[in-house]
N, C-alpha and C positions, 0 to 999 in steps of 0.2 A: 179317145183309146177306155172311154167310160161303155160304150155299149154291149163294146165291146167284157168287161165287167159283169155289165147288170143278168147276161146272155150267156155268164159261165154260171152266176149264180143261181141263176133260176135255172141252170143240169145238175148241177155239186147237189142236190135232194135226195134226186136220182140216179147219183152215180154215189153214194156218200162212202165206199171202199174202193175207189177211186184218187190217186194220187192228185192233185190240180194240176200239174202239167199232161194226163191225162183225161183230163176235163177239158182241160183250153182246148188240147185236139181236137177231143172228140165234137164240140162245141163248134168250130172252126168246119167238123166230117160234114157233122148235118144243115152248118148256113149254108156252103158251098153245095153240097149234097141236092139239097132243096131248090138255092137258085138256081142250078143248072139245071136242072129237071125242066119247073115249070119256064124255063130259058130256050125252051124244044119247043117245048109244047105245047105254046101262046103265040110263037113262033107258026105254028100250023093253023093261027086263027080258030081252034076249034069252039062246038058250037054246046054248051051249057049240057048238052048229053053225053056229046064226046069227051067231054072236061071229067066228068063224073068217074071215072074209072078209071085214069092217071089219076087225079085226086087219090082212091080206094089205094090201088095200088101203092103208091109211094111211103102214104101215111100205116101200109099193114106194114113194106116195109121194111119205114125206120122206127117203129113203135114194134116190130119184133128183135128186129135190132138191137136194142137202147133196152127189153126185157131182157135177152142173151147175157147185154151185160152188166147189168145189174143183180144178173144171179152169180154167175161166175165171182170171183174173187181173183182179190189183186193181182 
């Protein structure tokens, strides 16, 4: 369980106004989302040029969500 604590601790500064329960959920959500997308995309065995748009879109999607959460109040 040490890994989970470290991951949640890394997310905490980005979400200071969120409860620890929310940070735990959001950390799991981000990790699960990244893992699921990576599994599906890499299963297609894309070339680097095919992979770049997936990486960019995923990063933009998750960063926009995180930014929205950090701006919203509790």
